N, C-alpha and C positions, 0 to 999 in steps of 0.2 A: 760339560757334556750335553746338557739340556739345550744350550744355546746353539751348539753345532748341530743337533737332532732338529731345531726349528728350522735352520738354514737349508738343511738337507730336505725337510719338508717342502720348502719352496721350489728347490730344484726338481724334485719328484712331481709337484704340482704342474710345473711348466712342461714336463714330459709328458704327464697326462693328458693336459690340455692339447698338446700337439697330436697325440695318438688319437684321443677321442675325435679330434677334428677331422682326422681322416676317415674315422669310422663314421662320423655324422655325414660327411660328404658322400660316402658310399651308400648309405641306408637310410639317411633321414635323422632329424632331431629326435623325434620320440622312440623310434626303433632302437637307434643306438643307445638311449637311456636305458632301455629295458635289457640289452645285450650286456652293458658295462655292469648292470646289478645282477644279471644272472651269472656272469663270470666271478665276480667278487663273492656271490653268496656260496657257489660251488667250492671255491678255494677255502673260503673261511670255515664252511662246514666241515671240509676235511679236517681242518686243523682242530676244530672243536671234538670231533670223533676221536683224533689221536690223543687228544688232552683227557678225553673221557669226562668231559663235561655236558651236562645238561641246561642249555639256556633257558628252558621253561620251568625248571625245578622251582623257582621262587619268583613271585612278582614283586615289582616295586613301583614307585610313584608313576603314574601313567605319562608325565611330561617327560620323563627321562627317556622315553622311547621314540621321541619325535625327532631325533637326530637325523635319521634316515629319510623321514618325509620332508624335512626341511632341506636336506641335500638335494632331493628332486627339484625342489623350487629354485635352488641355486643354479643348477644345470640348465634348467629351462629359461631362466632369465638370462644367463649369459649368452645361450645359443641363440635367443631372440634378439639381443643387443649386438651381437656378433655380426658384422657387415654394416651396420647403421652408423657406428664410431669407429674410429681407429682401435686396433688392440692395445697400443699404450693408454689411450682415454679409458676404456674398459678397465685396464689393469689399475689405473691410478683412482678411478671411482670407486671401483671395489675395495681399494685400501682405505678410501676415506671414510666408506660405510663401515668398514671393519675397525678402524680407528676411533671412529666416534662410539661405536658400540662397546669396544673394549675399554675405552675411559669410562663409560657410564658403569659397566660391570665392576671395574677396578674400584671405582669411587664409591659405589653402594654395595659392593659384596653381593650382587645379584646371585640367585640360583645357588646359594650356599659357597659361592667362590670366596677366596680370601680377599680382603680388602688392601688395596694398594693406592692410597691417596695421593692425588695429583698437587704437586706444591709449585710456588710461583717461580722457584729456581728453574724450573723445566720449561719455562716459557720460550727461552731461547731455542732450546732443541727442539720443541715443538713447532716454533716458527719455521725452522729449516726444514722440518718434515712437511709441513704444509706446503712450502715452497717448492719442494720437490715434487709432491703430488701435483699441483697446478702446473708445473713446467712439462708434465707428461700429458696433459690434456690437450688435444689439437682440434677436436670436433665437438659441437654440441647438438644433439637431438633430443628432445625433451623426453620420449619413451625410453629411448636407449639408456640416457643418462639415469633416468629414474631406476630402471630394471638393473643397471650396474650397480647403483647405491644400494638397492634392496639385496642384491646378491651378495654384496659384502656383508651385510648385516646377518643374513641367513648363514654365512660361513661360520662367524663367530658363535652364532645360537646353536649351530649343528654341533661343532666340536665341543662346545661346553656341556650340552647335553650328553654327548657321547662319553666325555671324559667323566663326568658325575656317575653315570651309569658304570662305566668301568672301575670307578673307585668302590662301587658296592658289589659288583661281580667280578670280572676280571677283564682284560684288554680283548681277548679273544670273543668273549661273550657279547661285550659292547658292539664290537665290530661286525659280529654276526647279526645283532638286531639292526644295525645301521643299514646292512645290505637286505635283510629279510622284510623290514618295514618299508624301506626305500623301493623294493620290488612290487610290495603291494600297493604302493602309491603310483609307481611309473606305470604298471599295466593298464588300469583304468584311463590314465592320462593319454597313453598310446592308443588305446581304442577309441578314445572320443576325439583327439586331435590329430592322429596320425595315420588316418584313414586315406590320404593322399600320397602317402610314401610307398616307394617302390617295392617295399617287402610284402606288400599285399598282392602285387601282380605276379611276383617271381622272387625266389631266394636263390641267392648265389654267394659264394665265398669268395672274398677278396683275395688276389695272389699276394697281397702285402699283409703277411700273418700279422705282423706286429701291430696293427690297427685294433687287434682284438685284446691288447694287454693293457687296456684302460682300466677293467676291473681290478688287475693285479696292482697296478699303480696306485689306484685308488685305494685299495686295501691297505696297502703300505702307508699311505698318507694317514688314513684313519688310525692305523694301528699306532704310529709314532704320535699323533696328535693326542691320543688317549693318554700318552705317557707324560708328553711335555705341559699340557694344559694346565694341570694342576700343580706344576712345578715352578711356571713361569707366569709373570703378570700378562693378563690378555692383551693388554696394549702393546707390550714389548713382543709378545708371541707373533702377533700380527705383523709387525714391523721386520722383524728377523725373516719370516716366511716371505715377506714382500721383498727383501733384500736377495734372498736366494732365487726368487723368482725373475727379478729384473735382470740380474746379471747372467743368470742361465739363459734367459730368453735372448738377451744380447747375442751370446755365443751360438745358440741355436739359429738366430736369424743369420749370422755371418755364415755358418756352416751350411745352411740349406739355400740360401737365396742371395749370399754376399751382400747383404744390406747391413747397413750399420745407422743407428738411430742415436745421434749425439743428444738429443732431448731425454731420451730414455736413460742414457749414461749419467747425464747432469742431474736428473732428477733422482737416480738411484744413488749417487754419490750425495745429494743434498740429505736424503733421507738417512743415509748410513751415518753422516756426521751428526745430525740431529738425535738419532738414536743412541750413538755413542756418548755425547755428551750427557744425555739422561741417564745412561747406564753408570757413568762414571759418578754423577751426583748421587745416584742410589747406593754405590759401593762406599762413599764418604759418608753417607748417612748411617750405613750398617756399622 
């Protein structure tokens, strides 16, 4: 079940990126970031009220609240990199950043996460995974490449902190702080860097109502991630989400623009095969 939820997370992230892209195109990068966090915070606040939970009832280690702040950095990094390199390259470099971070967390058991040591038998699967990532990279622009890699690192860090906070509180409380802290960070970033965006001149609602659903989809991703992170290796979680993103992204491209990327398909297949080999080795070990 947890593997399925991880794949579903990848599909939801792909939908979220497409929806947020529409919101960003209409309002601007930083305005859209604030709106996404406002929508997510309103919804999760209603959930917390229904559950009769008080998120501020008890304090915890300060760094566990950083998931939302790191999430803002992820969004900004991806938005800046977007357009400078291809979407497939951005996706692949993000996966590389996530994979490296996931392997380090698994190997060392950082942030109180369970240890999942890497063995030599998994090198074949890892080689296929890296080959899949490389096959998807078609452009190289140093700033965009660096930001995409950093975004991948931030994704793993954010979901790890959110999951640990969830473990000490609840899924809904952790999700609440993800959007609460994220909004606190997003507002000053918007005030400083978003002065040239159209929302300062006039505010208008888009006729495409679905572009406002990014916060809902993001909340779903955070919610599911809080459940799966403590159940699956950080490295495998990253790759399962990636597979969900790649194949749902291919379907969305075909549906919206009738475009098909053979490089993305080949990369996704290689990553899937490499992941399957390593999962089989883990099952035999158990």
